[in-house]
C-alpha positions in Angstrom: 2.4 20.8 5.2 4.2 18.8 3.1 2.6 14.9 1.7 5.2 12.0 0.6 6.4 12.1 -3.3 5.1 8.8 -4.0 1.7 9.8 -2.4 1.6 13.0 -4.6 2.4 10.9 -8.2 -0.3 8.6 -7.3 -2.6 11.2 -6.7 -1.2 12.6 -10.5 -1.8 9.2 -11.9 -5.1 9.0 -10.7 -6.2 12.2 -11.7 -4.2 11.7 -15.3 -6.6 8.8 -15.5 -9.8 10.4 -14.3 -9.0 12.9 -17.2 -8.6 10.5 -19.7 -12.2 9.0 -18.9 -14.0 12.2 -18.9 -15.9 13.9 -21.7 -18.3 16.8 -21.1 -21.7 14.8 -22.2 -20.1 11.9 -19.8 -23.7 13.0 -17.3 -25.9 12.5 -20.0 -24.5 9.6 -21.2 -23.5 7.9 -17.8 -26.9 8.4 -15.2 -24.7 7.1 -12.2 -21.5 9.5 -13.1 -20.1 12.0 -10.1 -16.5 14.4 -10.5 -16.7 14.5 -7.3 -16.7 10.5 -7.2 -13.6 11.0 -9.5 -11.9 14.2 -7.6 -12.0 12.2 -3.9 -10.8 9.2 -6.0 -7.9 10.8 -7.5 -7.5 12.4 -3.3 -7.1 9.1 -2.0 -3.3 8.9 -1.2 -2.9 12.0 0.0 -5.6 12.1 2.8 -5.8 12.8 5.5 -3.9 16.4 5.2 -4.6 20.2 5.6 -8.3 21.2 5.1 -6.8 24.2 3.6 -4.1 21.9 1.4 -7.0 19.3 0.6 -9.6 22.2 -0.6 -6.4 23.6 -3.1 -6.2 20.1 -4.3 -9.6 19.5 -4.9 -10.7 22.5 -6.9 -7.3 21.6 -9.0 -8.1 18.3 -9.0 -11.8 19.1 -10.6 -10.3 21.6 -12.9 -7.9 19.1 -14.3 -10.1 16.3 -15.3 -12.8 18.8 -17.2 -9.9 20.4 -18.6 -6.3 19.2 -18.7 -4.4 22.0 -20.9 -5.6 24.4 -19.5 -5.3 23.6 -15.7 -2.7 21.2 -15.4 -0.1 23.8 -15.0 -1.8 24.4 -11.9 -1.6 21.2 -10.6 2.0 20.2 -11.0 2.8 23.2 -9.5 0.6 22.7 -6.2 2.4 19.4 -6.0 5.7 20.8 -6.3 4.7 22.9 -3.7 3.0 20.4 -1.3 6.3 18.0 -2.1 9.0 17.4 0.4 12.3 19.6 0.1 14.8 18.2 -2.4 17.9 16.3 -0.3 
């Protein structure tokens, strides 16, 4: 399944923003913080999509939020895979 480029761009922007504000101690400092809420927010632009693609994106986005340096390449590769073919 392909996802329109503008929706993927929005997903990547939201993920970058969530990663920017994430820090490991956030759950101690903010009782209301929930990583799953951030992941859901990031995935909003690309829903509804196939369950398998959604799960792959959910995992990749969660990893990028918590450790962008280690995981951003995987998310970008997945976004490229799900993007429409270049014309």
